[in-house]
N, C-alpha and C positions, 0 to 999 in steps of 0.2 A: 888293413883295409883303408881305402881312400876316404877322407873325411866326408865327402859328398855322399859316398855310398852309405855311410852310417846314418846320415841325416835322412836319406831317402827311405831307409828301412823303418826308421822311427815314424816318419810321416805316414807310410803305408799302414803300419800297425795301428796308429791312432785313428786313421780313417776307417779301418775295418771295425774297430771297437765302437765307433759312433754309429755305423750302419747297423751293427747288431742291436744296439740299444733302441734305435728307431723302429726296427722290425718287431721287437718285443712289445713296445708300447702300442703299435698299431693292432696287434692281435688282441690286446686286452680291451680295446674300445675306449672312446672318449666319454667320460661321465657327463650326463645332462645336468643343466642347472634347473633346480626345482623352485628357485626363487622368482625367476622372471618368465618362465615358460609354463603353460598349462595345456595339457593334452585335451583336445576338444573331440567329443564323440557325439554324433547325431543319432538320436533314437527315434523310431516311429512314434506318432502320437498314440496315446492310450486313453481309454475311456475312464471317466471318473470312478474311483473305487467307491464302494458302499459308504454312505454317510459323509462323503466329501462334498463340500459346497463349491460349486463353480464360481468363478470370479468374473465380474464384468468391469471393464475399464472405461471410465467416463472421459469427457473431453479434457479434464485437467490431470489425466494420468493418475487418478486416485482409484484404488480398488474398492469396489462395492459388492458385498455379498448378495447373491441371488438365491433366494430360498425356493426350493422345488417342493411341489405338493407331496412328493413321496419321501422327502427328507424330514426327519424328526429328531429334535434334540433329546438326549437321554432324560432331561428334566421336563420335557414337554408332554402334556396330557393328550392322548389320542382319543378322538371321539369314540364313545362306546366303552372306554376303559376308565375305571375308578382310580383316582390318584389323590391320596390324602394331602400331598404337597402341592396340588394344583391351586395356584393363587390367581387364576383368571378372574376378572371382575364379573360379578353376577348381576344381570340386568334386573332392575326392579320389575316384578311381575305386573304391578299396577300400570307401569308405563307401556307394557306390551299389550294390555287389554285394548280391544278394538272399541272405538266409539260407535254407538248404535244410533242411526238417525231416527228422529221422531217426526220429521217433516220431509216429504219427498220432493218439494220444490215445484210440484205440479198441481196438487189438489189438497184439500183439507181432510183427506182420508185419515181416519183414526181420531179425529177431533170433532167436537161439538161446539155450537155457538149458543151460549146461554143468553137469555133475554133479561136485561136489566131495566130497560125503559129509556127510550130516546137513543137507542144504540145506533152507531154507524154501521156501515157495511164491512163484512169480512170477506176477503177475496184473495186470490193468488195472482200476482202480476209479475211477469219477468223473473219468475223463480223465487219471488219474495212473498211472504205471508203478510198481507196488508190488513191492518186493523184500522178501519176508517174512523174518522172523527165523529163522535156522537155528542149529544147534549151534555152528557156526563161520562158514564163509563161504558166501554165496549171491550169485549174480550173473547177469548177462545179457551176451551178446556180439553185436555187430553182424556180420551175416553177409555183408555186401556189401563191395565194394572201397572203400577209403578212402585219401585222400592221405597221403603220408609227410612232407611239408614244405610250408611256406608256406600255412598254413590257420589258421582260428579255429574253436573249438568252444565252445558255451555251452549251459548247461542250468540248470534250477532244481531244487533238492533240499531235503528236510527229513528230520529224524530223528523218527520217530513212536513208536519203542519201542527200548530198549536203551541202550548206553553207549559204543559205539565208532564207527568210521567208517561213514557211512550212504550214501555215494555215491562211493567211491573210483573214479577214472577212469584206465584204462589206455589209452594212445594212442601212435601211431607218432612216432618222431623219426628221420628219414632211414632208415637200415637197422636201427635199433634200436627200442626201446620204453621207455616210462617210465610210472610211476603217480603220480598226484596223490592224496595221502591227505588226507581232510577229517575231522578229529575222531578220529584213532586214539590208541592207547596211553592209554586212559582217557577219551577223549571230546573232547580239545582240541588234540591235536598235529596240525599240518599241515606239508606239505612234499612233496618229490619222492622217490620210491623207485624206483631207487636212484641215488646219485651216487658214482661211484668205489667202488661196492660197499657204501656205507653207506646205511642206511635213512633214511626221512624224519625220524625222531627224532634222527638222529645227524649229519647233514651240514649244509652251509651254508645250505640252504633251509628248515631246521627253524624253526618258530615256534609260537605258541600262539594259539588263537582260542576265545572263549567262545561255543559254539553253544547255542542254546536249543531245547528240544524242541518239535516241531510248528510251528516257524518256518521259513518259506521263505527260501532263500538262492540267489542267482543267481551261478553261477561262469562265468568266461570264461577259456579257455586259448588262448594264441597260440604257435604253433610256427614258428620260423624256423630257417634253417640254422645260425645261431650263437647262438640265444637261445630260452629258454622263459620265458614270462611267464604268471602266473595272477592274476586279480582276483576279488574277491567283492563282491556288493551285497546287504546284508541288507534284510529287509522288517520294518517296524515293526509294532506291535500293531494299527494301523488298516489294515494292508495296503498301505501306501505304501512304495515303494522308496527306500532311503536312498542316500547317495553311494557310488560305487564305490571300493573300496580295493584297493591292491596287496598280494598275498600272497607271490608268488614272482617273482624276476627273476634267472634264472640265465644267464650267458653261457657258451656251450659253446666253450671254448678247447681248445687241443691237449692239455692235461693233464686235461680233463674227459671222463668217460665216463658216459653214462646207461644204465640197464638196469632190469630188473624182478626182483622176487623170483620164485622158481620157481613158487609157487602162482598167480601172476598170468598165467602162460602160457595159462590157460584163457580169458582175456578179450582176447587179441590177435586182430586188430589194434586193435579199439576195444571197450571194455566197461566196465560198472559193477558194483560189488559192495559188499556190506556184511559186517560181522563181528559175529556175535551181536547183530544190530541190524536193526530194520525201517526201511527208507528208502523214500521216495517221490520220483519224478522226473517232470518234465514239461518241455515246450518244449525238447527236445533238438534242437539245430540246429548247422549248420556252414556255413562259406563259405570260399572261397579268399581269401588275403591277398596283395595285390600291392604292398604298401608296401616301400620299399627301406630 
């Protein structure tokens, strides 16, 4: 055979072999790369499954859970169901009790005006109970039944004329009575009259407060079986209430006896009076106190 003929035969054989290899590989298919390619499938939106919390995205692309009214955590107590593990804070029942008004801001209904001698006028002006300036004492007494223990009393008062106490409050303490003096003995003395027979200027509750004329002050009196407490909240020049401050904290022990001066009998069981001073009161309220 001619040398070129032998070469041609070998070339054709090799070419056929390569073609057969290529055809076999194409039938098996080319494997995909799982490292750099990800198959993407689009699914229709579905509703949130039960107990799933939807997510809201804020302006900083942070996810914030939105709680639905119908969603409840397994550890969450549902209204109407008892749960021994429910650690929700319990609201103090005393804080929830409603204050009961004793003065309607329109009249002296429910109140009487005792006669001391040389009294000023008692009237209602602009929603305020005005106890006018008398020669000595002028006041008003609550004419209905009032508790003797476990109660709170609060009222707002201001001195509009004069130099002495402008809303002294006489109140029950068990089977006795006591008077809280605000601004007596020249205008600044405060305390309880009386403790073991001593006036507010002489006993352990005595202190001094700088009252300003025509400035409103809120007083709060708490009477318990073994304790009398009094607080004051001044109002600033802009009419904003400042922080409440303690004035009196008397523990009624076995050797402590509270009472009133003889002239305060006119204002039992509950009453307010002034001494040579005009005072105005408003928002006179009370509530029972159930704290232990």
